[in-house]
C-alpha positions as CSV (number, residue, x, y, z in Angstrom):
1,M,92.4,115.1,82.9
2,S,96.0,116.4,84.0
3,P,98.7,114.6,82.2
4,K,100.3,113.3,85.3
5,I,97.2,111.1,86.1
6,R,98.4,108.4,84.0
7,S,101.4,107.8,86.0
8,S,99.6,105.6,88.6
9,A,96.4,105.1,87.3
10,A,94.8,101.8,87.9
11,A,97.3,100.1,90.2
12,L,97.0,103.2,92.5
13,L,93.4,103.2,92.8
14,F,93.4,99.6,93.2
15,M,95.7,99.7,96.1
16,A,94.3,102.7,97.7
17,A,90.9,101.8,97.7
18,V,91.3,98.4,99.1
19,F,92.3,99.8,102.6
20,V,88.7,100.2,103.2
21,V,87.2,103.5,102.8
22,P,84.3,105.4,102.8
23,F,85.3,107.1,99.6
24,L,88.9,104.8,97.1
25,I,89.3,104.5,96.2
26,S,89.5,102.9,95.0
27,P,90.4,100.5,92.3
28,V,88.3,101.8,89.7
29,R,91.0,102.5,87.3
30,A,92.2,99.3,86.6
31,A,91.5,97.8,83.3
32,R,90.0,94.5,84.3
33,P,87.0,92.2,83.6
34,Q,83.8,93.5,84.9
35,P,82.4,91.9,88.0
36,T,79.6,89.4,88.3
37,A,78.0,87.3,90.7
38,I,78.9,83.5,91.2
39,D,75.8,81.7,89.6
40,N,76.8,78.2,90.9
41,P,75.0,77.9,94.3
42,S,77.2,74.6,95.0
43,V,80.3,76.5,95.2
44,L,79.0,77.2,98.9
45,A,80.1,74.0,100.1
46,A,83.9,73.1,100.7
47,A,83.7,70.3,98.5
48,G,82.0,72.2,95.9
49,L,84.5,75.0,96.2
50,R,87.4,72.5,95.8
51,A,85.7,70.8,92.7
52,A,84.8,74.2,91.2
53,A,88.2,75.7,91.6
54,Q,89.5,73.3,88.9
55,D,87.1,74.7,86.5
56,E,88.5,77.7,84.6
57,S,85.3,79.4,84.3
58,F,84.9,79.4,88.1
59,L,88.2,81.1,88.6
60,S,87.2,83.7,85.9
61,R,83.8,84.3,87.8
62,L,85.8,84.6,91.0
63,A,88.1,87.1,89.5
64,R,85.5,89.3,88.4
65,S,83.6,89.3,91.6
66,A,86.6,89.7,93.8
67,N,86.7,93.3,93.3
68,A,83.1,94.1,93.0
69,P,81.8,97.8,93.0
70,D,80.6,97.5,96.7
71,V,84.2,97.2,98.1
72,L,85.5,100.3,96.4
73,E,83.8,102.2,99.2
74,Q,83.2,101.2,102.8
75,T,79.7,100.3,103.7
76,T,78.7,101.6,107.2
77,A,77.2,99.7,110.0
78,L,73.7,100.9,109.2
79,E,74.2,100.3,105.5
80,A,75.3,96.9,106.3
81,I,72.2,96.3,108.3
82,Q,69.9,97.8,105.6
83,A,71.7,95.6,103.0
84,Y,70.9,92.6,105.0
85,R,67.2,93.7,105.5
86,A,66.8,94.5,101.8
87,S,68.1,90.8,101.0
88,D,66.0,89.2,103.5
89,G,62.8,88.9,101.0
90,D,65.0,87.9,98.2
91,P,64.1,84.5,96.8
92,A,67.8,83.6,96.3
93,T,68.3,84.2,100.1
94,T,65.3,82.8,101.7
95,S,65.8,79.5,99.5
96,D,68.8,79.1,101.6
97,G,66.6,79.0,104.9
98,L,67.3,82.3,106.0
99,A,63.5,83.5,106.8
100,G,62.9,80.0,109.0
101,A,66.4,80.3,110.6
102,Q,65.6,83.9,111.9
103,Q,62.4,82.7,113.7
104,A,64.4,79.4,115.3
105,D,67.8,80.4,115.6
106,P,70.0,83.8,115.3
107,Y,73.2,81.8,114.6
108,A,71.4,79.5,112.0
109,A,70.3,82.9,110.4
110,I,74.1,84.2,110.5
111,D,75.0,80.7,108.8
112,A,72.6,81.3,106.0
113,C,73.5,85.0,105.6
114,M,77.3,83.9,105.2
115,A,76.4,81.1,102.6
116,A,74.4,83.8,100.6
117,E,76.9,86.4,100.7
118,M,79.9,84.2,100.0
119,Q,77.9,83.0,96.8
120,A,76.9,86.6,95.8
121,K,80.6,87.9,96.1
122,G,82.5,84.8,95.0
123,V,84.4,84.3,98.5
124,P,86.0,81.0,98.7
125,G,86.6,81.1,102.6
126,A,85.1,83.1,105.5
127,Q,85.0,83.5,109.1
128,V,82.6,85.0,111.9
129,A,82.7,85.4,115.3
130,V,80.0,87.0,118.0
131,M,80.6,88.1,121.5
132,M,77.8,89.0,123.9
133,D,78.3,90.4,127.5
134,G,82.0,89.2,127.4
135,R,81.3,85.7,126.4
136,L,82.2,84.4,122.8
137,T,78.8,82.8,121.8
138,Y,79.7,81.9,118.3
139,A,82.8,81.3,116.0
140,K,82.9,79.6,112.7
141,G,85.0,79.1,109.6
142,Y,83.4,78.4,106.1
143,G,84.3,77.2,102.7
144,V,88.2,76.7,101.9
145,K,91.6,78.7,102.5
146,N,92.4,78.4,98.7
147,A,90.0,78.2,95.7
148,A,92.4,76.1,93.7
149,Q,94.1,73.8,96.6
150,G,91.1,73.5,99.1
151,G,91.8,73.3,103.0
152,D,89.1,74.1,105.4
153,V,88.8,77.4,107.0
154,D,88.0,77.3,110.9
155,A,87.5,79.4,113.8
156,D,91.4,79.8,114.0
157,T,92.2,80.4,110.6
158,L,94.1,83.5,110.0
159,F,93.4,86.5,107.5
160,R,94.5,90.0,106.8
161,I,92.3,92.5,108.5
162,G,93.1,95.6,106.3
163,S,91.8,98.8,107.7
164,V,90.5,97.3,110.9
165,T,94.2,98.0,111.9
166,K,93.5,101.6,112.1
167,M,91.7,101.6,115.3
168,M,94.7,99.7,116.9
169,T,97.2,102.1,115.6
170,A,94.9,105.0,117.0
171,A,95.1,102.9,120.6
172,G,98.7,102.9,120.4
173,L,99.3,106.6,119.8
174,M,96.6,107.2,122.5
175,Q,98.9,105.3,125.0
176,Q,101.5,108.0,124.2
177,V,99.1,110.7,125.0
178,E,98.1,108.9,128.4
179,Q,102.2,108.9,129.0
180,G,102.3,112.7,128.4
181,K,104.6,112.3,125.4
182,I,102.3,114.0,122.8
183,D,99.4,116.3,122.8
184,L,96.8,115.5,119.9
185,Q,96.5,119.3,119.1
186,Q,100.3,119.9,118.9
187,P,102.0,120.2,115.4
188,L,102.8,116.8,114.3
189,S,106.4,117.7,113.8
190,V,106.6,117.7,117.5
191,A,106.3,114.1,117.2
192,L,108.1,113.7,113.8
193,P,111.0,115.9,113.6
194,G,111.5,116.6,109.7
195,F,108.0,116.3,108.8
196,G,106.8,118.9,106.4
197,I,104.1,119.6,103.6
198,G,104.3,121.5,100.4
199,G,101.2,123.8,101.4
200,A,97.5,123.3,100.6
201,W,95.8,123.5,97.2
202,D,94.1,127.0,96.8
203,S,94.8,128.1,100.4
204,P,97.9,129.9,100.9
205,G,99.8,130.2,104.2
206,V,99.3,126.6,105.3
207,D,102.2,124.8,106.5
208,G,103.3,121.5,108.3
209,D,102.9,123.2,111.7
210,D,99.1,123.2,111.0
211,L,98.9,119.4,110.9
212,T,98.2,117.7,114.3
213,P,98.0,114.0,115.3
214,W,94.0,114.8,115.9
215,H,93.8,115.3,112.1
216,L,95.6,112.1,111.5
217,L,93.2,109.9,113.8
218,T,90.0,111.6,112.3
219,H,91.0,111.7,108.7
220,S,90.8,115.5,108.8
221,S,94.4,116.2,107.6
222,A,93.5,116.6,104.0
223,Y,96.5,114.6,103.1
224,P,96.2,112.9,99.8
225,D,95.5,109.1,99.9
226,S,98.9,108.7,98.2
227,L,100.6,106.1,100.3
228,F,101.0,103.5,97.6
229,I,102.5,105.8,95.3
230,T,105.0,107.1,97.8
231,T,105.9,103.6,99.2
232,G,106.2,101.9,95.7
233,G,103.1,99.7,95.7
234,I,101.2,97.3,97.8
235,A,104.6,95.6,98.3
236,G,106.8,98.1,99.6
237,P,109.7,98.5,101.8
238,T,110.6,96.2,104.6
239,A,113.7,97.3,105.9
240,P,114.4,98.6,109.4
241,G,113.8,102.3,109.8
242,S,111.6,102.4,106.5
243,L,108.4,103.5,108.1
244,A,110.3,106.5,109.7
245,A,112.1,107.3,106.6
246,W,108.9,107.4,104.7
247,A,107.3,109.7,107.1
248,V,109.8,112.5,106.6
249,A,110.6,112.0,102.9
250,N,107.7,113.5,101.1
251,V,107.8,117.0,102.5
252,T,106.5,118.6,99.2
253,T,103.3,116.8,99.4
254,T,100.3,119.3,98.8
255,L,97.2,119.0,101.2
256,H,93.8,118.8,99.5
257,A,92.5,121.6,101.7
258,P,93.8,123.3,105.1
259,P,93.6,120.7,107.8
260,G,90.4,120.4,109.4
261,T,88.4,121.9,106.7
262,F,86.4,118.3,106.1
263,W,86.8,114.7,106.5
264,N,88.2,112.7,103.8
265,Y,89.6,109.2,104.2
266,S,93.3,108.8,103.7
267,N,95.6,105.8,104.5
268,P,98.6,108.0,105.0
269,N,96.9,109.5,108.1
270,F,97.8,106.1,110.2
271,S,100.9,105.4,108.6
272,L,102.0,108.9,110.1
273,A,100.4,108.0,113.4
274,G,102.5,104.8,113.4
275,A,105.5,106.5,112.7
276,A,104.8,108.8,115.7
277,I,104.3,105.9,117.6
278,E,107.8,104.6,116.9
279,R,109.4,107.9,117.5
280,L,107.9,108.5,120.8
281,S,108.2,105.1,122.1
282,G,111.7,104.2,120.7
283,M,110.4,100.9,119.5
284,S,109.5,99.6,116.1
285,Y,105.8,99.8,115.3
286,N,105.6,95.8,114.9
287,D,107.3,95.5,118.4
288,Y,105.2,98.1,120.1
289,M,101.8,96.7,118.8
290,R,102.7,93.3,119.8
291,Q,104.1,94.3,123.4
292,K,102.1,97.2,124.2
293,V,98.6,96.8,122.5
294,W,98.0,93.0,121.2
295,G,99.8,91.3,124.1
296,P,98.0,93.2,126.9
297,A,94.7,92.7,125.1
298,A,95.2,89.0,125.1
299,M,95.0,88.8,121.3
300,T,97.0,85.9,120.8
301,R,96.3,85.4,117.0
302,T,96.9,88.9,115.9
303,M,100.3,90.0,114.5
304,L,101.9,92.3,111.7
305,L,104.7,90.5,110.1
306,A,103.9,88.4,107.0
307,S,106.8,86.0,108.3
308,D,104.9,85.5,111.5
309,A,101.7,84.9,109.8
310,A,103.2,82.2,107.5
311,A,105.0,80.6,110.4
312,Y,101.5,80.4,112.2
313,G,100.4,78.1,109.4
314,N,96.7,77.9,109.6
315,T,96.4,80.9,107.1
316,T,94.1,81.6,104.1
317,F,95.2,82.8,100.8
318,G,93.9,86.0,99.2
319,H,92.0,86.1,96.1
320,Y,91.9,89.3,94.0
321,V,92.3,90.8,90.6
322,D,95.6,92.1,89.6
323,G,94.8,95.6,88.6
324,A,97.6,95.7,86.0
325,T,97.0,92.5,84.3
326,G,93.3,91.9,84.9
327,M,94.3,88.3,86.1
328,L,93.1,86.5,89.2
329,R,95.7,86.3,91.9
330,I,95.8,83.7,94.5
331,D,98.3,84.8,97.1
332,G,99.7,83.5,100.5
333,V,99.9,85.7,103.6
334,D,103.4,86.2,102.9
335,A,103.2,87.4,99.3
336,Y,103.4,91.0,99.9
337,D,104.3,93.3,102.9
338,N,104.9,97.0,103.2
339,W,106.2,98.6,106.7
340,P,105.3,102.1,105.9
341,A,101.8,101.0,104.9
342,A,101.4,98.4,107.9
343,P,99.8,101.0,110.6
344,A,97.0,101.7,108.0
345,G,96.0,98.1,107.2
346,Y,98.7,95.3,107.2
347,A,97.8,93.2,110.3
348,F,96.7,89.5,110.4
349,S,93.9,88.2,112.9
350,T,90.8,86.2,113.6
351,T,87.3,87.1,114.3
352,T,87.6,85.7,117.7
353,D,90.7,88.2,118.2
354,L,88.6,91.1,116.6
355,V,85.3,90.7,118.8
356,K,87.8,90.3,121.8
357,W,89.3,93.9,120.9
358,A,85.9,95.4,120.6
359,D,84.7,93.9,123.8
360,L,87.9,95.4,125.4
361,L,86.6,98.9,124.3
362,M,83.2,98.4,125.6
363,R,84.7,97.4,128.9
364,G,86.5,100.8,128.9
365,G,90.1,99.7,127.8
366,G,91.0,97.0,129.9
367,A,94.8,96.9,130.4
368,V,95.4,98.7,127.2
369,L,93.7,102.0,127.3
370,S,92.1,104.5,129.9
371,T,88.5,105.1,130.0
372,A,89.1,108.6,128.7
373,S,91.2,107.4,125.9
374,V,88.4,104.9,125.0
375,T,85.7,107.6,125.2
376,A,87.5,109.9,123.0
377,M,88.1,107.0,120.4
378,T,84.5,106.1,120.3
379,S,83.1,109.6,120.3
380,R,81.9,111.9,117.2
381,Q,85.1,113.5,116.7
382,M,84.6,114.6,113.3
383,E,81.3,114.8,111.3
384,L,81.4,113.1,107.8
385,M,79.0,115.8,106.5
386,L,77.2,112.7,104.9
387,G,74.0,111.9,106.6
388,D,74.5,111.3,110.2
389,Q,77.8,109.6,110.1
390,A,80.7,110.6,112.3
391,Y,84.3,109.4,112.8
392,G,86.2,108.8,115.9
393,Y,89.8,107.9,116.0
394,G,89.9,104.9,113.5
395,I,86.4,104.2,114.2
396,F,83.1,105.0,112.5
397,V,80.2,106.3,114.7
398,E,76.6,106.2,114.0
399,R,73.4,106.1,115.9
400,D,70.0,104.7,114.8
401,L,67.6,101.6,115.6
402,G,67.3,103.0,119.0
403,L,70.9,102.5,119.7
404,D,73.4,105.2,120.2
405,P,76.3,104.6,119.3
406,I,76.7,101.9,116.8
407,L,80.5,101.6,116.1
408,S,82.1,99.8,112.9
409,H,85.1,99.4,110.7
410,G,85.8,97.6,107.5
411,G,89.2,96.5,106.1
412,N,90.0,95.7,102.2
413,I,93.3,94.8,101.3
414,P,94.0,92.8,97.9
415,G,93.0,89.3,98.7
416,W,91.1,89.7,102.2
417,G,88.2,91.8,103.5
418,A,87.2,92.4,107.0
419,Y,84.2,94.0,108.9
420,V,83.6,94.7,112.7
421,I,80.4,96.0,114.3
422,W,79.8,96.5,118.0
423,V,77.0,98.0,120.0
424,P,78.3,99.1,123.7
425,E,74.7,99.6,125.2
426,R,74.1,95.8,124.5
427,R,77.8,94.6,124.9
428,M,77.4,93.0,121.6
429,A,80.3,92.7,118.7
430,V,80.5,90.7,115.7
431,A,83.5,90.4,113.2
432,T,83.7,88.7,109.8
433,L,86.6,87.9,107.5
434,G,86.7,86.7,104.1
435,N,89.3,86.0,101.6
436,T,88.8,88.0,98.7
437,T,89.0,91.9,98.8
438,A,85.1,92.2,99.6
439,S,84.0,92.6,103.2
440,M,81.3,90.3,104.6
441,D,79.5,93.2,105.8
442,R,76.1,92.1,105.0
443,T,76.7,89.1,107.3
444,A,77.8,91.4,110.0
445,G,74.5,93.3,109.6
446,C,72.6,90.1,109.7
447,A,74.3,89.1,112.9
448,V,73.4,92.5,114.5
449,V,69.8,92.2,113.8
450,N,69.4,88.4,114.6
451,V,71.4,88.3,117.7
452,L,69.8,91.7,119.1
453,G,66.4,90.8,117.9
454,L,66.2,94.2,116.2
455,G,63.0,92.9,114.3
456,A,61.6,94.6,111.2
457,P,62.7,97.9,110.1
458,T,60.6,101.0,110.2
459,P,60.9,103.9,107.8
460,A,62.6,106.0,110.3
461,E,65.4,103.5,110.3
462,T,66.5,103.9,107.0
463,P,69.9,105.8,106.9
464,T,70.7,108.7,104.8
465,P,72.6,107.7,102.0
466,G,76.4,107.9,102.6
467,P,79.1,107.8,100.0
468,S,79.2,104.0,99.7
469,A,75.6,103.8,99.2
470,T,74.2,103.2,95.8
471,P,70.3,104.0,95.7
472,Q,68.5,105.2,92.6
473,P,69.1,108.8,91.5
474,T,66.7,111.2,92.8
475,P,63.2,110.6,91.1
476,T,62.1,114.4,90.5
477,P,65.6,116.4,90.6
478,D,65.5,120.1,91.0
479,V,67.3,121.2,87.8
480,A,67.4,124.9,89.1
481,A,69.3,123.6,92.3
482,L,71.6,121.6,90.1
483,A,72.6,124.5,88.2
484,R,74.3,126.1,91.1
485,Y,76.8,123.3,91.1
486,A,77.6,124.1,87.3
487,G,81.1,125.5,86.7
488,R,84.8,124.9,86.3
489,Y,86.7,123.2,89.2
490,A,90.3,122.3,89.4
491,G,92.3,120.4,92.3
492,L,94.4,117.7,93.1
493,F,94.5,114.0,92.2
494,V,95.7,111.7,94.7
495,D,99.1,111.6,93.1
496,G,99.5,115.3,93.1
497,S,98.5,116.0,89.5
498,I,96.4,118.7,88.6
499,V,92.7,117.8,87.4
500,T,90.5,120.3,85.7
501,T,86.8,119.4,85.4
502,T,83.6,121.2,84.0
503,L,80.3,120.4,85.4
504,A,77.3,121.3,83.5
505,V,73.5,120.4,83.6
506,S,72.5,117.7,81.2
507,G,69.1,117.4,81.0
508,T,67.9,116.6,84.6
509,Q,71.4,115.7,85.7
510,L,74.8,116.9,86.2
511,A,77.4,115.9,83.6
512,A,81.1,116.1,84.3
513,T,83.8,116.4,81.9
514,F,87.4,115.5,83.0
515,I,89.7,117.3,80.8
516,D,92.6,115.4,79.1
517,A,95.4,117.6,78.6
518,I,97.6,115.5,76.5
519,A,94.8,114.3,74.2
520,P,92.2,116.9,73.6
521,G,89.1,115.3,72.5
522,V,89.8,112.2,74.6
523,D,88.0,114.0,77.7
524,Y,86.1,111.8,80.0
525,V,82.5,112.7,80.2
526,T,80.0,111.2,82.4
527,A,76.6,111.6,84.2
528,L,76.5,112.4,88.0
529,P,73.4,110.7,89.3
530,Q,72.0,112.4,92.6
531,V,71.7,110.6,95.7
532,G,71.4,113.4,98.0
533,P,71.0,117.0,98.3
534,N,74.8,117.7,97.6
535,I,76.0,114.3,96.9
536,F,76.4,112.6,93.4
537,L,77.8,109.5,92.3
538,L,80.5,109.3,89.7
539,D,81.2,106.2,87.2
540,L,85.0,106.6,87.3
541,N,85.9,103.2,85.5
542,G,83.3,103.6,82.6
543,D,81.3,100.5,83.0
544,G,77.9,102.3,83.4
545,A,77.8,101.7,87.2
546,P,78.8,104.5,89.6
547,D,81.5,103.6,92.0
548,V,82.8,106.7,93.6
549,S,80.8,109.5,95.5
550,L,81.6,113.3,95.3
551,D,79.8,115.8,97.2
552,F,79.8,119.7,97.3
553,L,80.9,121.6,100.5
554,D,80.8,125.3,101.3
555,A,84.0,127.2,102.4
556,A,83.5,126.0,106.0
557,G,83.4,122.3,104.9
558,A,79.6,122.0,105.6
559,P,77.2,120.6,102.7
560,A,76.8,123.3,100.1
561,L,72.9,123.5,100.2
562,G,70.2,126.1,99.5
563,S,71.9,129.3,98.5
564,A,75.3,128.2,99.7
565,T,78.2,128.8,97.3
566,P,80.0,125.4,96.6
567,R,83.8,125.8,97.6
568,W,85.0,122.3,97.6
569,L,84.3,119.4,95.3
570,R,85.3,116.3,97.5
571,S,85.9,112.6,96.9
572,R,88.5,110.2,98.1
573,V,90.6,110.6,94.8
574,Y,90.1,114.1,94.0
575,V,89.5,117.3,95.9
576,A,88.8,120.5,93.8
577,T,87.8,124.1,94.4
578,Y,85.4,125.8,92.4
579,Q,87.0,128.3,89.9
580,G,84.3,130.2,88.1
581,P,81.2,129.8,85.8
582,V,80.9,127.6,82.6
583,G,80.6,129.6,79.3
584,P,76.9,129.9,78.1
585,A,77.8,127.7,75.0
586,L,78.7,124.9,77.2
587,T,75.5,123.0,77.9
588,A,75.9,119.4,78.3
589,T,73.2,117.2,76.3
590,A,72.8,113.5,77.1
591,T,71.5,110.5,75.0
592,A,69.3,108.2,76.9
593,T,70.7,104.7,76.8
594,A,68.6,101.6,75.8
595,G,66.4,100.2,78.4
596,G,65.7,103.5,80.3
597,S,68.8,103.4,82.2
598,T,70.7,106.3,83.5
599,P,71.5,108.9,80.5
600,I,75.3,108.8,80.0
601,P,76.7,111.6,77.9
602,T,79.6,110.8,75.4
603,A,82.5,113.2,74.3
604,S,80.6,114.1,71.1
605,D,77.5,115.2,73.1
606,V,79.5,117.7,75.2
607,P,81.5,120.5,73.5
608,P,85.3,120.4,74.2
609,T,85.9,122.3,77.4
610,P,88.8,124.7,77.6
611,T,91.2,124.1,80.3
612,P,90.6,126.8,83.1
613,T,92.7,130.0,82.6
614,Y,93.0,130.3,86.4
615,V,94.9,127.7,88.3
616,P,95.9,128.4,91.9
617,P,99.5,128.6,92.6
618,T,100.5,125.3,93.8
619,P,104.2,124.0,94.7
620,T,105.3,121.9,91.7
621,I,105.2,118.0,92.9
622,T,108.5,116.3,92.0
623,P,109.8,113.1,93.6
624,Q,112.0,113.6,96.6
625,A,114.9,111.3,97.3
626,T,114.0,109.0,100.0
627,T,116.1,109.4,103.1
628,P,118.8,106.8,102.8
629,G,118.1,103.7,104.9
630,P,120.0,100.2,105.4
631,T,121.6,99.1,102.2
632,V,119.4,96.7,100.1
633,A,121.3,94.2,97.9
634,P,120.0,94.8,94.2
635,T,118.1,92.1,92.6
636,A,117.8,91.3,88.9
637,L,114.9,92.6,87.0
638,P,112.2,90.2,86.2
639,T,113.0,88.1,83.3
640,G,111.2,89.0,80.0
641,R,111.7,92.8,80.4
642,P,114.4,94.1,78.1
643,T,117.0,96.5,79.3
644,V,115.9,100.1,78.1
645,P,118.4,102.5,76.6
646,A,120.6,104.9,79.2
647,E,119.3,108.0,77.9
648,G,115.9,109.1,76.3
649,P,112.5,107.5,76.0
650,I,111.6,104.6,74.0
651,L,108.2,103.6,72.7
652,C,107.1,99.8,73.0
653,P,106.1,99.0,69.5
654,Q,103.0,97.0,70.6
655,V,101.2,100.0,72.0
656,E,101.2,101.9,68.5
657,P,97.8,100.3,67.2
658,K,96.1,101.2,70.3
659,V,97.0,104.9,71.1
660,P,96.2,107.8,68.7
661,A,99.2,108.9,66.8
662,A,99.2,112.3,68.0
663,L,99.0,111.5,71.6
664,L,102.2,109.1,71.0
665,A,104.1,111.8,69.5
666,A,103.1,114.4,72.1
667,A,104.2,111.9,74.8
668,M,107.5,111.2,73.2
669,A,108.3,114.9,72.9
670,N,107.3,115.7,76.4
671,P,108.0,112.5,78.5
672,Q,107.8,114.4,81.7
673,A,104.2,114.8,81.0
674,I,103.8,111.2,81.7
675,G,104.1,109.9,85.2
676,G,107.0,107.6,86.1
677,Y,109.5,108.9,83.6
678,D,113.2,108.9,84.9
679,Q,112.1,107.4,88.2
680,P,113.8,104.2,89.5
681,C,112.4,100.9,88.6
682,R,112.5,99.9,92.3
683,R,111.7,102.5,95.0
684,N,114.1,102.7,97.8
685,V,116.8,100.9,96.0
686,P,119.9,102.7,94.7
687,L,120.1,102.8,91.0
688,G,122.6,100.6,89.4
689,P,122.9,98.0,86.9
690,Y,120.1,95.9,88.3
691,N,117.9,98.8,88.9
692,T,117.5,101.2,86.0
693,K,115.2,104.1,85.1
694,R,111.6,104.1,83.7
695,R,112.1,104.9,80.3
696,S,109.6,102.5,78.3
697,L,106.4,104.2,77.3
698,T,103.8,101.6,77.2
699,L,100.2,101.0,78.2
700,L,99.2,100.1,81.8
701,N,97.8,97.0,80.1
702,N,98.8,96.2,76.5
703,A,96.0,93.9,75.8
704,L,93.5,96.6,75.6
705,P,93.0,99.7,73.8
706,Y,94.4,103.0,75.1
707,H,91.9,105.1,77.6
708,P,92.9,108.3,79.2
709,L,91.4,107.0,82.7
710,F,91.5,103.1,82.7
711,N,94.2,102.3,80.5
712,P,96.5,105.1,80.4
713,L,100.2,105.5,79.1
714,S,102.8,104.7,81.5
715,F,106.6,104.8,81.9
716,Q,107.8,101.2,82.8
717,C,111.1,99.6,83.2
718,G,110.6,97.7,80.0
719,C,108.4,96.7,77.3
720,R,105.7,94.3,78.4
């Protein structure tokens, strides 16, 4: 694995994946306790939650479940429906009265589904709303706002909605198209003068003029999902002009591929779209959305600023695990904000406002959009090449169950999860919200089935597994077919660092070796269970459960099947190109684990893989100075962090027993190989006595041993 990968490891993956995504990303590198389900049925009642919240074991269980693997990648609408139907016969579900409720009252079924899902995911508080034929037929709150302090959730309680914000940002940009201020097929630089890129990986001749607003809205730009690296974290700049400054500051960013080659979810797409709205309208993103989108849509409880949410008063607290410490956090709505990231997923809302928004789209746009714009937003603009899934403008588009289309999007941001599904031909919409990072997607699927009376599934209704599905590996794999994927691959991680990987057949599976260039012999080796003809699952956090999908595409961005030669290895966090075959001596072997589970090879099972001799020419990724914005008053560093020397790296002594000596020596000799060295402690704040440089070499989590993927070395602003 490339040395620079350590720079943002867990924190990056946590924050980037939490903006719901069909692929991040997401928080899989965090050194954190493994998720388990809440095992106390009484926590479903509000009183039970208040009582249990005083018990440390409850909070620890909540911490483990708040970032369960199912929130790492977004569930599509059909998968949400399938997940509900799969749980229908489960004793734990039917014991809550689900089966009987289905027969008598679809809304009682929703209540039972919500209770079961809250228990399974450890969600203290949640909310649901259903709209049929333009009429709000159901709206209800469940549980508590704060697991430790209580406070009942009602139908008007405010939650963050994460990436559900994206479709609203898309609507704002479509308004600019309607006014003739921008064409979606023009270079983005027309709307954002000063925007640029540093080319595309392994694809000469690509420049900023190749990227258009259409690529942004359809997630086909191949822009790395690096939003939280380039904005400094989930809590980023909030100064006026910070979105515009960010949009033109990262001109050396290298794309994963030429724009339009394939679909790949990336939050910066919609932040750039938000910046374009600002530039074209002459208004701040917040003012524009409030006056031109949410206001005309009569969404009176939808807002962007954390300060406005706090003033609203009736708000939930977000419950999530801090990626750096592994500890549960309970945050208020104003605990963090980030204006450059806002258009991708920082809005607040209620389920009643969200179904109102979905109904507005089903009515042709109302006072917000033209019918033509709504049609474009909800059409199959970009095929995902993952089953029959497609993407419009900030909206997932599917068809099945006799319905075409079924539209949806989820949202996950630290502490809150959202999900919206709507079916235009039946004019039905459902929205769910919860106050952990997990979406209440199964309850949304439950509502679609019961309210629309879809009945029992047929074999033809089972959707093709997509990136967030986790079915069992193919029972009888075609080993000969697997062999065509073997080889050496190199590409870019989301932070711009180069990752080299070797794939080899291991028994009846592929095995991946991610090469650690700093510590040879500490390479990460894992099996790749197959879930589709060209789709595999990757256990990126080493817990034995796959959590990220990756698939092979040909040069045109279509699935690499049959005799097609793989060109691209695609995942949300890492996109690579085929570099050449594996040497004949490199055949991975795997030892079956106890209990007949999926064989997982170990580093000793697979011979060390040499770094590929050919690495495509790529511009060096170096941090660029951010365009100066308004002066920000410096603040003192957090207490407990010692001042680091003015020059040269220092080694935090508590990490020495946890890291191989040779690795420490190499890192101290070449600090630039570790991400973060010499960078400001607070991004977008001038260096000074209260904002020094990152010089202290420590572990992401000093409480745990070194691991090249999950607990990497990192330069910090002091020894922790």
